[in-house]
PAVEX-237501 format. One line per 2 residues: number of its first residue (from 1); for each residue x, y, z of N, C-alpha, C. Coordinates in steps of 0.02 Angstrom, whole numbers, plus 50000, padded with zeros to 5 digits. Example, Ala and Ser with C-alpha at 12.3 -4.5 7.8 and 13.67 -1.06 7.14 Angstrom:
BEGIN
1> 50660,49716,50390,50615,49775,50390,50660,49835,50390  50642,49888,50354,50684,49947,50357,50645,50002,50394
This chain:
BEGIN
1> 54653,51324,55324,54650,51341,55395,54584,51315,55423  54587,51281,55479,54527,51255,55510,54485,51312,55536
3> 54419,51302,55534,54373,51353,55558,54384,51368,55631  54405,51317,55670,54414,51327,55742,54466,51380,55757
5> 54514,51389,55713,54565,51440,55724,54535,51509,55722  54487,51518,55677,54457,51584,55668,54398,51596,55715
7> 54361,51544,55732,54298,51554,55766,54287,51500,55819  54310,51512,55880,54304,51462,55932,54231,51445,55948
9> 54187,51494,55954,54118,51480,55973,54071,51524,55932  54021,51493,55900,53968,51530,55866,53902,51501,55889
11> 53855,51543,55912,53791,51517,55936,53753,51482,55881  53715,51430,55899,53678,51391,55850,53626,51432,55814
13> 53601,51484,55846,53548,51524,55815,53576,51577,55768  53641,51578,55758,53670,51629,55714,53660,51608,55642
15> 53598,51612,55619,53582,51586,55554,53573,51642,55503  53563,51621,55441,53552,51669,55387,53487,51705,55398
17> 53484,51767,55374,53427,51812,55378,53361,51778,55396  53342,51781,55458,53279,51753,55481,53229,51809,55491
19> 53167,51803,55465,53120,51858,55469,53092,51868,55538  53065,51928,55550,53032,51940,55612,52963,51908,55610
21> 52919,51932,55565,52851,51904,55562,52821,51922,55494  52789,51873,55465,52752,51883,55402,52793,51915,55348
23> 52858,51898,55345,52900,51925,55292,52912,51870,55241  52936,51888,55181,52942,51838,55129,52999,51790,55140
25> 53045,51803,55186,53101,51760,55196,53081,51695,55228  53111,51640,55207,53097,51575,55236,53153,51556,55282
27> 53138,51546,55345,53190,51529,55394,53210,51456,55386  53272,51441,55401,53297,51373,55402,53311,51354,55474
29> 53309,51290,55491,53320,51269,55560,53386,51296,55586  53383,51328,55644,53443,51358,55673,53499,51309,55684
31> 53480,51247,55701,53534,51198,55715,53574,51180,55654  53542,51188,55594,53579,51172,55532,53637,51221,55523
33> 53623,51285,55529,53676,51336,55522,53723,51331,55580  53697,51316,55640,53740,51309,55698,53792,51255,55688
35> 53770,51198,55662,53817,51143,55649,53868,51164,55597  53845,51201,55547,53891,51225,55495,53947,51266,55525
37> 53928,51313,55569,53976,51360,55595,54018,51332,55652  53992,51281,55687,54028,51255,55745,54070,51193,55729
39> 54065,51168,55668,54102,51108,55650,54177,51124,55645  54214,51104,55695,54285,51123,55699,54328,51087,55649
41> 54302,51035,55617,54342,50999,55567,54331,51027,55497  54286,51073,55491,54269,51101,55426,54314,51160,55409
43> 54338,51164,55348,54379,51220,55328,54335,51281,55314  54367,51339,55313,54330,51400,55297,54298,51395,55228
45> 54333,51365,55181,54304,51359,55114,54243,51314,55114  54246,51259,55150,54189,51214,55154,54130,51248,55187
47> 54144,51287,55239,54090,51323,55273,54058,51374,55226  54099,51409,55187,54072,51458,55140,54028,51424,55088
49> 54048,51365,55066,54008,51328,55016,53942,51307,55046  53942,51285,55109,53880,51264,55141,53834,51323,55153
51> 53862,51381,55170,53821,51440,55178,53788,51459,55112  53825,51449,55058,53797,51463,54991,53740,51415,54975
53> 53749,51352,54994,53695,51303,54984,53633,51322,55024  53644,51345,55085,53587,51365,55127,53551,51425,55097
55> 53590,51470,55067,53560,51528,55034,53513,51505,54979  53536,51457,54938,53493,51433,54883,53433,51395,54910
57> 53443,51358,54964,53387,51322,54995,53334,51371,55020  53355,51426,55048,53309,51478,55072,53268,51505,55015
59> 53301,51520,54958,53266,51545,54900,53216,51493,54874  53238,51431,54869,53195,51377,54843,53133,51368,54887
61> 53142,51372,54952,53085,51363,54996,53036,51421,54992  53063,51481,54982,53019,51539,54972,52978,51531,54908
63> 53011,51511,54854,52976,51502,54790,52922,51449,54795  52935,51398,54835,52885,51345,54843,52828,51367,54888
65> 52844,51399,54944,52793,51418,54993,52747,51473,54967  52776,51521,54930,52738,51579,54907,52730,51579,54832
67> 52717,51519,54804,52715,51514,54731,52658,51552,54699  52608,51571,54738,52553,51610,54710,52573,51683,54698
69> 52624,51707,54734,52643,51778,54729,52716,51789,54711  52756,51736,54713,52828,51743,54700,52850,51691,54649
71> 52894,51710,54604,52924,51662,54558,52995,51683,54541  53032,51639,54510,53102,51654,54492,53105,51695,54428
73> 53152,51743,54427,53162,51782,54366,53213,51745,54322  53235,51777,54269,53280,51744,54222,53346,51723,54252
75> 53366,51756,54307,53429,51738,54340,53419,51689,54398  53356,51671,54411,53341,51626,54467,53326,51661,54532
77> 53328,51727,54533,53315,51765,54594,53240,51772,54604  53216,51773,54666,53144,51779,54678,53119,51850,54663
79> 53057,51853,54636,53027,51917,54619,52951,51910,54622  52916,51967,54621,52843,51965,54621,52818,51931,54558
81> 52772,51884,54566,52744,51846,54510,52700,51891,54466  52705,51881,54400,52658,51912,54354,52669,51984,54336
83> 52725,52014,54359,52738,52085,54345,52810,52097,54326  52820,52144,54282,52886,52172,54267,52882,52247,54274
85> 52940,52279,54281,52943,52351,54290,52981,52383,54232  52954,52439,54208,52987,52479,54156,53010,52544,54186
87> 53072,52562,54173,53099,52624,54200,53092,52679,54148  53067,52737,54171,53061,52796,54129,53036,52780,54059
89> 52979,52746,54053,52956,52726,53987,52929,52784,53946  52946,52785,53882,52918,52834,53835,52859,52802,53799
91> 52821,52843,53762,52761,52817,53729,52776,52759,53682  52831,52765,53645,52848,52712,53597,52858,52645,53633
93> 52889,52648,53692,52900,52586,53732,52834,52558,53756  52791,52602,53782,52726,52579,53807,52684,52549,53750
95> 52688,52579,53691,52651,52551,53633,52678,52482,53615  52744,52475,53616,52775,52411,53600,52755,52358,53650
97> 52752,52377,53713,52732,52331,53766,52660,52308,53755  52616,52355,53739,52546,52338,53728,52538,52293,53666
99> 52575,52308,53614,52571,52267,53552,52596,52196,53563  52639,52187,53613,52665,52120,53628,52618,52081,53674
101> 52561,52112,53693,52512,52077,53734,52518,52088,53808  52558,52136,53828,52566,52152,53899,52523,52213,53916
103> 52501,52217,53977,52461,52274,53998,52494,52315,54052  52492,52381,54046,52519,52425,54098,52465,52435,54151
105> 52481,52415,54213,52431,52417,54267,52446,52472,54318  52499,52509,54308,52515,52563,54353,52573,52603,54327
107> 52572,52668,54341,52625,52713,54317,52634,52766,54371  52694,52771,54399,52705,52819,54452,52772,52855,54446
109> 52773,52915,54471,52834,52955,54472,52858,52962,54543  52921,52945,54554,52952,52954,54619,52993,53019,54614
111> 52960,53074,54630,52988,53140,54616,53053,53155,54651  53061,53133,54713,53123,53149,54749,53183,53112,54721
113> 53170,53059,54683,53224,53019,54653,53232,53033,54579  53186,53070,54549,53189,53082,54477,53179,53019,54437
115> 53130,52978,54459,53121,52912,54430,53048,52900,54414  53034,52872,54355,52967,52850,54337,52968,52775,54326
117> 52916,52742,54350,52911,52669,54345,52842,52650,54322  52838,52606,54272,52775,52577,54250,52774,52504,54269
119> 52717,52482,54297,52708,52411,54314,52673,52377,54256  52704,52323,54232,52678,52288,54173,52653,52219,54194
121> 52591,52204,54177,52562,52139,54194,52575,52089,54138  52596,52030,54157,52612,51978,54108,52548,51945,54082
123> 52548,51923,54019,52491,51885,53993,52483,51820,54033  52422,51797,54039,52408,51737,54078,52448,51678,54051
125> 52480,51642,54097,52517,51582,54078,52589,51594,54059  52610,51657,54054,52679,51673,54035,52723,51678,54097
127> 52776,51642,54099,52822,51643,54156,52864,51707,54155  52887,51726,54214,52925,51788,54221,52987,51789,54177
129> 53025,51735,54180,53088,51732,54141,53074,51738,54067  53021,51704,54043,53004,51708,53972,52980,51778,53954
131> 52944,51809,53999,52918,51877,53986,52975,51927,53980  53027,51919,54020,53085,51963,54015,53115,51960,53945
133> 53120,51900,53919,53149,51891,53852,53103,51921,53798  53037,51910,53806,52989,51935,53757,52989,52012,53755
135> 52989,52043,53815,52988,52116,53817,53053,52146,53791  53108,52112,53805,53173,52137,53780,53173,52139,53704
137> 53140,52091,53673,53136,52089,53599,53085,52140,53573  53029,52146,53610,52976,52192,53588,52995,52265,53596
139> 53034,52279,53647,53053,52349,53661,53128,52353,53672  53168,52344,53620,53240,52346,53628,53263,52414,53653
141> 53310,52412,53700,53335,52474,53728,53298,52496,53790  53238,52468,53803,53200,52486,53863,53233,52455,53924
143> 53228,52490,53980,53253,52463,54043,53197,52424,54077  53205,52359,54078,53155,52313,54104,53184,52276,54164
145> 53146,52271,54218,53171,52238,54278,53115,52198,54311  53132,52140,54339,53083,52106,54382,53078,52144,54448
147> 53025,52133,54484,53017,52164,54550,53047,52117,54602  53114,52115,54603,53149,52068,54646,53134,52079,54720
149> 53142,52026,54759,53129,52027,54830,53196,52026,54868  53200,52066,54920,53262,52074,54960,53249,52048,55030
151> 53300,52014,55058,53295,51980,55122,53330,52019,55177  53304,52011,55237,53338,52038,55296,53406,52004,55303
153> 53453,52037,55336,53520,52009,55342,53542,52003,55415  53496,51980,55457,53514,51969,55527,53462,51928,55562
155> 53480,51899,55619,53434,51857,55657,53432,51878,55729  53373,51877,55759,53366,51889,55831,53377,51823,55867
157> 53412,51826,55923,53428,51766,55961,53390,51766,56027  53425,51746,56081,53392,51738,56146,53379,51804,56180
159> 53329,51804,56225,53315,51863,56265,53374,51879,56310  53384,51943,56324,53441,51965,56364,53420,52023,56408
161> 53447,52026,56467,53430,52081,56512,53467,52144,56492  53439,52201,56511,53473,52264,56499,53455,52294,56433
163> 53483,52352,56418,53470,52387,56355,53533,52423,56333  53533,52445,56270,53591,52479,56243,53604,52544,56280
165> 53667,52562,56287,53685,52625,56319,53682,52681,56268  53645,52733,56283,53638,52789,56237,53701,52833,56240
167> 53723,52855,56182,53781,52899,56179,53759,52968,56157  53804,53010,56136,53789,53080,56119,53732,53085,56069
169> 53687,53133,56079,53629,53141,56036,53650,53164,55966  53619,53134,55916,53633,53149,55846,53571,53182,55815
171> 53579,53240,55786,53522,53278,55761,53502,53260,55689  53550,53238,55648,53535,53223,55579,53482,53168,55574
173> 53431,53178,55532,53378,53129,55523,53404,53068,55486  53388,53009,55513,53408,52946,55482,53345,52907,55464
175> 53340,52884,55402,53285,52841,55381,53306,52768,55381  53260,52724,55395,53274,52653,55392,53222,52620,55347
177> 53245,52572,55305,53202,52534,55261,53206,52462,55283  53150,52436,55308,53151,52371,55343,53079,52351,55355
179> 53068,52309,55407,53002,52299,55435,52988,52357,55482  52926,52361,55506,52908,52416,55551,52930,52401,55622
181> 52951,52453,55660,52965,52443,55731,52900,52436,55770  52903,52400,55826,52845,52390,55868,52832,52450,55913
183> 52777,52445,55951,52758,52500,55995,52811,52514,56048  52850,52464,56065,52901,52474,56116,52963,52511,56092
185> 52965,52529,56028,53023,52563,55999,52999,52628,55966  53021,52683,55993,52997,52748,55969,53033,52771,55906
187> 52995,52797,55857,53023,52829,55798,52983,52893,55786  53012,52939,55748,52979,53003,55735,52918,52994,55689
189> 52924,52949,55641,52869,52936,55594,52881,52870,55560  52827,52838,55537,52834,52778,55498,52780,52775,55444
191> 52796,52741,55390,52749,52734,55334,52758,52665,55303  52703,52637,55279,52705,52572,55248,52707,52574,55172
193> 52745,52528,55142,52751,52524,55069,52739,52452,55045  52696,52416,55082,52678,52348,55064,52609,52334,55093
195> 52577,52282,55070,52511,52264,55096,52515,52251,55171  52469,52282,55208,52467,52271,55280,52518,52310,55319
197> 52556,52353,55286,52608,52391,55321,52580,52459,55343  52607,52486,55398,52660,52458,55439,52636,52402,55485
199> 52678,52351,55492,52663,52293,55533,52727,52276,55571  52721,52277,55637,52781,52271,55679,52819,52206,55668
201> 52885,52211,55665,52929,52153,55659,52986,52158,55708  53014,52102,55726,53071,52102,55771,53132,52133,55737
203> 53141,52117,55673,53200,52142,55637,53199,52218,55632  53142,52245,55610,53136,52318,55606,53143,52351,55673
205> 53115,52320,55725,53121,52347,55793,53193,52349,55816  53230,52296,55799,53300,52294,55819,53340,52349,55786
207> 53329,52359,55721,53366,52411,55684,53349,52480,55713  53285,52493,55724,53265,52558,55751,53294,52569,55821
209> 53294,52517,55863,53319,52526,55931,53394,52537,55932  53430,52507,55884,53502,52518,55880,53518,52589,55858
211> 53478,52615,55812,53487,52686,55792,53476,52731,55852  53421,52720,55889,53408,52761,55948,53460,52752,56001
213> 53482,52690,56012,53533,52677,56062,53600,52708,56045  53612,52717,55980,53675,52749,55958,53670,52824,55957
215> 53611,52852,55977,53605,52924,55985,53564,52961,55935  53536,52926,55883,53497,52961,55832,53431,52984,55862
217> 53418,53048,55858,53359,53077,55889,53297,53070,55846  53305,53073,55779,53247,53072,55734,53256,53016,55683
219> 53215,52964,55691,53216,52906,55647,53151,52903,55609  53155,52895,55542,53097,52885,55500,53098,52812,55476
221> 53044,52775,55489,53042,52704,55474,52997,52689,55415  53025,52659,55363,52986,52638,55305,52980,52562,55305
223> 52918,52538,55311,52906,52465,55312,52892,52442,55241  52938,52401,55214,52929,52376,55145,52905,52303,55145
225> 52888,52277,55204,52866,52207,55209,52792,52201,55226  52771,52233,55281,52702,52226,55302,52683,52153,55310
227> 52626,52134,55281,52603,52064,55281,52605,52035,55211  52641,52068,55166,52642,52050,55096,52691,51992,55084
229> 52669,51935,55058,52715,51880,55043,52770,51899,54994  52756,51950,54952,52807,51974,54905,52834,52041,54928
231> 52830,52054,54993,52857,52115,55020,52933,52117,55016  52962,52175,55029,53034,52183,55022,53056,52186,54950
233> 53010,52204,54905,53027,52204,54834,53060,52270,54813  53088,52270,54754,53127,52327,54729,53085,52390,54725
235> 53023,52384,54701,52981,52444,54694,52963,52473,54762  52949,52430,54810,52935,52454,54878,52994,52491,54907
237> 53055,52466,54896,53115,52499,54922,53124,52567,54887  53111,52569,54821,53116,52632,54785,53066,52683,54812
239> 53004,52661,54824,52954,52706,54852,52975,52731,54921  53003,52686,54960,53025,52705,55027,53081,52757,55024
241> 53129,52747,54978,53183,52796,54969,53156,52864,54949  53106,52863,54905,53075,52926,54883,53044,52962,54942
243> 53008,52926,54984,52978,52957,55044,53030,52985,55091  53082,52946,55103,53135,52968,55149,53170,53030,55123
245> 53186,53030,55058,53220,53088,55028,53176,53150,55032  53111,53141,55020,53066,53198,55024,53050,53220,55094
247> 53067,53179,55144,53052,53194,55214,53113,53220,55252  53168,53230,55216,53226,53261,55248,53277,53214,55277
249> 53272,53149,55264,53323,53103,55289,53387,53113,55250  53442,53122,55285,53507,53131,55253,53547,53066,55251
251> 53525,53017,55291,53556,52951,55292,53500,52900,55290  53509,52847,55251,53462,52791,55250,53499,52727,55263
253> 53474,52687,55310,53505,52623,55325,53461,52567,55299  53491,52521,55262,53454,52466,55229,53488,52400,55247
255> 53457,52362,55291,53485,52297,55311,53451,52241,55272  53449,52248,55207,53417,52200,55162,53466,52183,55107
257> 53460,52122,55081,53506,52101,55027,53467,52064,54973  53493,52070,54912,53463,52036,54855,53504,52048,54792
259> 53475,52036,54733,53513,52041,54671,53516,52112,54643  53560,52120,54594,53562,52183,54557,53496,52192,54521
261> 53469,52253,54522,53403,52266,54492,53403,52337,54466  53381,52346,54404,53384,52411,54372,53344,52464,54408
263> 53285,52446,54433,53244,52495,54469,53278,52516,54534  53303,52467,54571,53337,52483,54634,53400,52524,54621
265> 53438,52506,54570,53499,52543,54554,53484,52616,54539  53431,52628,54500,53415,52697,54483,53387,52735,54543
267> 53350,52700,54586,53324,52731,54647,53381,52751,54694  53430,52708,54701,53488,52723,54743,53526,52783,54715
269> 53535,52784,54649,53570,52840,54617,53532,52904,54627  53465,52901,54622,53425,52960,54633,53429,52985,54705
271> 53430,52938,54752,53437,52957,54822,53503,52992,54834  53556,52967,54803,53622,52998,54810,53622,53068,54782
273> 53590,53077,54724,53586,53145,54695,53548,53193,54739  53500,53167,54777,53461,53210,54821,53500,53232,54883
275> 53559,53202,54892,53600,53220,54950,53598,53169,55006  53562,53115,54996,53558,53062,55047,53616,53013,55039
277> 53643,52990,55096,53694,52938,55097,53661,52873,55117  53666,52822,55075,53636,52757,55088,53688,52711,55118
279> 53670,52678,55174,53713,52631,55208,53679,52563,55205  53715,52510,55183,53682,52446,55173,53726,52388,55196
281> 53693,52334,55217,53727,52274,55242,53752,52230,55184  53806,52194,55197,53832,52148,55147,53798,52080,55151
283> 53756,52069,55203,53719,52007,55209,53756,51953,55246  53722,51896,55255,53749,51841,55295,53750,51775,55258
285> 53758,51778,55192,53759,51717,55152,53829,51689,55142  53878,51716,55177,53945,51690,55173,53986,51721,55117
287> 54052,51713,55120,54096,51746,55071,54092,51717,55001  54061,51657,54993,54056,51628,54926,53993,51651,54890
289> 53949,51687,54924,53887,51710,54893,53901,51765,54842  53854,51775,54795,53863,51830,54747,53863,51897,54784
291> 53893,51948,54755,53892,52014,54786,53821,52036,54802  53810,52064,54860,53743,52084,54882,53728,52155,54859
293> 53664,52167,54848,53639,52234,54831,53583,52251,54880  53576,52314,54898,53606,52374,54869,53677,52391,54892
295> 53707,52350,54935,53774,52367,54961,53825,52377,54906  53817,52341,54850,53868,52343,54797,53862,52402,54750
297> 53808,52441,54755,53801,52497,54709,53852,52552,54725  53876,52587,54673,53923,52643,54684,53893,52695,54731
299> 53933,52719,54776,53911,52771,54822,53878,52746,54885  53856,52683,54886,53826,52654,54946,53881,52635,54995
301> 53871,52650,55058,53919,52631,55110,53905,52559,55131  53949,52513,55111,53939,52442,55123,53968,52423,55191
303> 53929,52385,55230,53947,52371,55300,53949,52296,55313  54002,52274,55346,54008,52206,55371,54006,52208,55447
305> 54014,52149,55479,54006,52146,55551,54062,52106,55585  54074,52123,55648,54121,52087,55689,54087,52067,55755
307> 54118,52020,55791,54091,52001,55856,54122,52044,55911  54108,52027,55973,54132,52067,56029,54207,52068,56038
309> 54241,52022,56005,54315,52021,56008,54347,52052,55946  54305,52081,55903,54333,52113,55843,54347,52064,55787
311> 54320,52003,55792,54331,51954,55739,54275,51958,55688  54292,51953,55623,54239,51956,55571,54191,51898,55578
313> 54127,51910,55567,54078,51856,55568,54091,51809,55509  54095,51745,55523,54111,51697,55471,54056,51695,55418
315> 53994,51711,55438,53939,51708,55390,53930,51773,55350  53970,51824,55364,53963,51888,55328,53971,51878,55253
317> 53927,51910,55215,53930,51905,55143,53980,51954,55114  53970,51973,55052,54018,52019,55021,53981,52066,54974
319> 54017,52118,54955,53992,52167,54907,54050,52183,54860  54035,52221,54808,54088,52239,54761,54138,52287,54791
321> 54120,52318,54847,54167,52358,54885,54146,52352,54959  54191,52368,55004,54176,52365,55075,54202,52428,55108
323> 54159,52461,55147,54178,52524,55177,54198,52518,55250  54153,52491,55292,54167,52489,55364,54139,52426,55395
325> 54164,52411,55454,54137,52358,55497,54109,52390,55560  54063,52355,55593,54036,52376,55657,54014,52314,55695
327> 54000,52319,55759,53977,52261,55797,53913,52232,55768  53914,52166,55758,53854,52131,55734,53842,52067,55771
329> 53875,52059,55828,53865,52001,55872,53885,52023,55942  53861,51985,55992,53874,52003,56062,53845,52073,56077
331> 53788,52088,56045,53754,52152,56057,53680,52137,56069  53644,52188,56093,53573,52180,56108,53533,52234,56072
333> 53471,52217,56057,53425,52264,56026,53355,52245,56046  53307,52290,56037,53238,52278,56058,53201,52237,56006
335> 53155,52194,56031,53109,52161,55985,53046,52204,55979  52994,52179,55946,52934,52220,55933,52897,52239,55997
337> 52910,52201,56051,52879,52217,56115,52922,52261,56159  52979,52283,56133,53023,52327,56170,53070,52291,56218
339> 53072,52224,56214,53116,52186,56259,53185,52178,56226  53237,52184,56266,53305,52177,56240,53320,52105,56224
341> 53349,52093,56165,53367,52026,56144,53437,52028,56113  53471,51972,56117,53535,51965,56082,53521,51959,56007
343> 53561,51992,55967,53553,51989,55895,53620,51976,55862  53617,51951,55800,53678,51936,55764,53666,51944,55690
345> 53714,51974,55656,53710,51980,55584,53733,52049,55560  53748,52053,55496,53769,52118,55468,53712,52168,55469
347> 53649,52144,55474,53592,52189,55481,53602,52239,55537  53631,52216,55592,53633,52256,55652,53696,52298,55659
349> 53746,52281,55618,53804,52325,55613,53788,52387,55572  53744,52379,55523,53729,52433,55476,53699,52495,55508
351> 53648,52490,55551,53623,52552,55583,53674,52586,55628  53721,52549,55655,53773,52579,55696,53819,52622,55653
353> 53836,52598,55594,53876,52639,55548,53835,52700,55525  53771,52689,55511,53728,52745,55490,53726,52799,55544
355> 53724,52778,55607,53722,52827,55662,53787,52867,55665  53843,52833,55656,53907,52869,55658,53913,52916,55598
357> 53887,52895,55541,53888,52939,55482,53845,53001,55494  53786,52990,55526,53743,53047,55542,53778,53095,55590
359> 53814,53067,55638,53852,53108,55685,53906,53149,55649  53936,53117,55599,53987,53152,55560,53956,53209,55520
361> 53895,53199,55495,53860,53254,55460,53843,53310,55508  53825,53292,55570,53814,53344,55621,53875,53388,55630
363> 53934,53357,55628,53996,53392,55641,54016,53438,55584  53988,53426,55524,54006,53467,55466,54070,53442,55433
365> 54086,53468,55376,54146,53446,55340,54133,53381,55304  54185,53345,55288,54180,53282,55252,54163,53224,55300
367> 54106,53193,55290,54089,53136,55333,54138,53079,55324  54163,53070,55262,54211,53016,55250,54275,53027,55290
369> 54300,53088,55289,54361,53103,55327,54350,53091,55401  54293,53113,55426,54278,53104,55497,54274,53030,55515
371> 54240,52989,55475,54233,52918,55490,54300,52882,55483  54339,52899,55432,54404,52867,55424,54450,52882,55484
373> 54444,52943,55510,54484,52961,55569,54460,52923,55631  54395,52911,55634,54366,52877,55691,54375,52801,55688
375> 54379,52773,55627,54381,52700,55619,54444,52669,55649  54435,52612,55680,54491,52574,55709,54517,52526,55657
377> 54580,52532,55639,54609,52490,55587,54622,52420,55614  54587,52370,55586,54596,52300,55605,54623,52262,55545
379> 54654,52204,55559,54680,52164,55504,54741,52197,55473  54754,52185,55408,54811,52216,55374,54805,52292,55377
381> 54861,52325,55377,54861,52398,55381,54824,52428,55322  54780,52476,55337,54742,52508,55284,54678,52469,55268
383> 54643,52491,55216,54580,52459,55196,54593,52387,55174  54547,52342,55191,54554,52272,55172,54486,52242,55160
385> 54484,52179,55138,54422,52147,55118,54381,52120,55176  54411,52118,55237,54374,52092,55295,54342,52147,55336
387> 54377,52204,55342,54353,52258,55386,54341,52324,55349  54355,52325,55284,54349,52387,55247,54398,52439,55272
389> 54375,52498,55285,54418,52553,55306,54427,52554,55382  54394,52506,55417,54403,52500,55489,54338,52490,55527
391> 54345,52478,55591,54289,52465,55636,54263,52529,55667  54197,52539,55662,54164,52596,55693,54121,52572,55751
393> 54111,52616,55798,54061,52607,55851,54075,52546,55896  54139,52530,55907,54154,52476,55953,54123,52491,56021
395> 54090,52443,56049,54056,52453,56114,53984,52473,56107  53962,52492,56046,53891,52508,56037,53849,52445,56040
397> 53786,52453,56060,53739,52398,56061,53745,52352,56121  53786,52370,56170,53794,52325,56228,53754,52350,56287
């Protein structure tokens, strides 16, 4: 099927996860992705393959640009250079690590998640991928993870007049893990979990403004990027989840994507045990990309996006499961200066679903039953791979 049948018009700036400011993501020229999406002679499969190529190019450029602080792990995913993470290490594991020539440079407990993490420094000259293999042999059975980096999953486009229409007030506290919102976007509290954080970003501002515009009264913002070239890492996200869980957030929205990671997986599981519901974007790397995390973890509400006509975004990524869709194009959100801008991406659908989930918690009973009743069934009857269990919040963000 030709792409033109599915997608008559896609703006040139609808590109893969572009950072707001000083984030680890490397932007690609908007016209490249625009040509990919607007080429009417290209098949959907060809477009998916090109989006996958752009995803790899983004990673390669990050590794090159930030080679002092970022390197590839054993799977080729970007991670903080020179460090590995040990989960819940016992003395025998720590002794084995030391005997292998590695040094423990930090040890912390994330009490709200029931998680302990030790930061292990690599010997000079040892690459991350090689260190993973060495530690696995030195401490068999230990849970070892790189400190992988996670990317935003949406892009801000052109300035637009007007602002989102506020709907019914939602009392349930919602936490967001992203960049920091700017002064023009009000939140109840914010905290930084990276060097230079909190540091205002357009992406974080957009997410926060969409939560507020959808009616959430109390938003807690955790900045995992700041000015850190290796910001958005797994440990920062785990720390942010711990803070949100301990601060009373019942819903957390995460518009970030990256690889499967043992630390992040255990942090997500701990957040779920604490009673928090995590909502996450499937990303914008296209349907041929690997499953995105944290969206793919069990219990996480995975969100995709549609445009103003209810059509799925061609660049939407995938997860091991899909729960709901929400508007992720033809909508507006605030930038760091509080000005309304057009935005596009699964990043911006995710806080809208988080807001509806918080509203369902306000109402009491089963939030899943409430959302399923509210969701608009699109595509094939029942749950499907394009829209999940249905579209929520149609008309939000306009």
